[in-house]
N, C-alpha and C positions, 0 to 999 in steps of 0.2 A: 162640388166641394170647394170651399173658399181656399184661396191661395194665401199662405202666411210665410213671410220672410223674416228670418232672424239675422240682424245686421249688427256687427261690432263697429259702431261709429267712432272714428278717430277724433281726437282733440282738434278743434278748429273747423269742423265740418258743420254746416247748417243742416237742421232737420227738415229740409224742404228740397224740392227738386230744382227750383230756380232762385236766383238772387237778384232782387230788384232794389235792395236797400242802399247800396253805395255805388260810387263810381268805380271803385276798385273791386274786381271780381273776387268773390270768396268761394271756397270749396263747398259744394252741395252734394246731395244724395246722387244726383245724376252723374257725378264723377265716378261713382262706384256701382250703381245699379241701373241697368239698361232695360229693365222690365217695364212694360206698359200696364197701366191700370192698377198699380199698387200705391198705397198712400200710407204715411206714418200713422200709427195708432198711438197718439200722444206725441210729446216732444222731448227733446233732450238738448239742453243749452249748448251753444257753440263751444263753450269752454269746458264742457263735460264730455265724458267718453263712455263707451260701453253699449249695452243693449238698446237697440231701437227695433221695434216690431213694425212691419209694414204688411198691409193686407189689401185685398180687393173686395171686401165685404163690409158694408156699413154696419151691420149688426155686430159682427165680430170686432170691428174697430171700436164701437161704443162699449162693448163688454170689456175690452182691454183698458180703454182710456178713461171712461166715465167714473168719477169717484163714487158714485152710488153703488157700484159693484164691489168696491173695497178690495180690488186685486192687489196683492202684496207686491211691492217693488223694493228690492234689496240693493243697497249701495255699499261699496267700499269707499270710505271717506278718510282722506289724509287731512288732519287738522293741525294747525299751529298750536303748540302748547302740549300740556300733559293733563288731560281731563281727569278729574277725580270722580268717585262714585256719586257724590252729590250732584255733580254736573250731568252725569249720565241719567240720574233719576229725574232731573228736570225734563230731559228729552223724552224719557219714558212716560211721564205724566202728561206731556203736552206743553207747548211753549206759546206764549202770547206774542204774536207778530202783529204788524200794522193792520193786517186783514183778519184778525181774530185768532182764537186759540187753535192750535193744531190738534189733531187727534193724537192719542198716545202712540209712541213709536217703540219698536223693539230695538234696543241699542246694546252693543257690547264692545268693549275694548278688545282688539285682536292684534296678533303679531302681523308684521308687514306681509301682505298677501303676495303671492307669486304672480305678478302681473307683467305685462309687456312694458318696455320703457316708454315714457311719454316724450313726444317730440312737439314742442321744446320741453326740456326737463323742468321739473319743479325747482324753484330757487332754494338753495340750502343756506341756512343761517346757523353759524357755529354756536351762537349764544342762545338760540331759541330752539327747544326740542320740538319734535313733531310726533304725532301718534296716529294710529289707524283705528277706525271704528267700522263696525258693520251696523248699518241702520236700515230697518225695514219700516216703510210707511204704507198707508192704505188710502192715501189721497194724493193729489198731484197739483199743488199750487205752484205758481211761477217761482222758480229758483228756491223751492221750499227747503230742501236739505241744507243748502248754503245759508239760508236765512236762519234756520233753526240752530245750526252750530254757532253762528255769529251771535245769536241772541243769548247763548250761555257762555260767551267769551272765548270761543275757539274757532277762528276763521278757517274756512275750508281752503286747502291748498290744491287738492286733487279730488275729483269726484268721478267714480266709475260705477255706472249702473250694471250690476252683475246679473240680476234676474228680474223677471216679471212673471208672477205665478210660477209655473213649472218650466218656463223657457229661460235659458241662460246663454251667456257667451262663452262658457267654459270650453276651451279647446278651439275657439274661433279667433283668428288673428285680427287685429284692427284693419278695417277696410274690406273685410271679407264678409260674405253672406251665404246663407243656405236656406233651403226650404224646410219648413217644419210642419208638423201635424197640428191643425187648429184645435 
């Protein structure tokens, strides 16, 4: 049976086990996970937090990360500003990005979710409101959610991937992992 790891990736951690990109060492998965033979099924940007799945089976890895399978990925997204229904409708219909139209997304304005504090904290601006969205997409372009919210005029301040399919980080502290059923 394939091994599947559910990891709550903290802000600032690379979604890989080694860092060869800079002279200054950056935090990687190896700072948190000492298992051999597991690899990320997809990526999560260094400045994003939340669910990262790792597994030891190529087929399962493809099933999770390949956009052909349209596995739902749900994010809690803090944006700068106060999006209106017309803005959310643009995201729901699909947004034109430099690499083409996105697939329609499920989007709703939500109350501030009960999340762990981010380190470092998000900058607060007294004159600019912020809002929280729950966005579910079924593709996985590079920095897609951030680019989508920016395209409709609401830059992302904080991005937390909450779930992929039925797997979630609910109840799992940042930097912690557990085995799950594939």
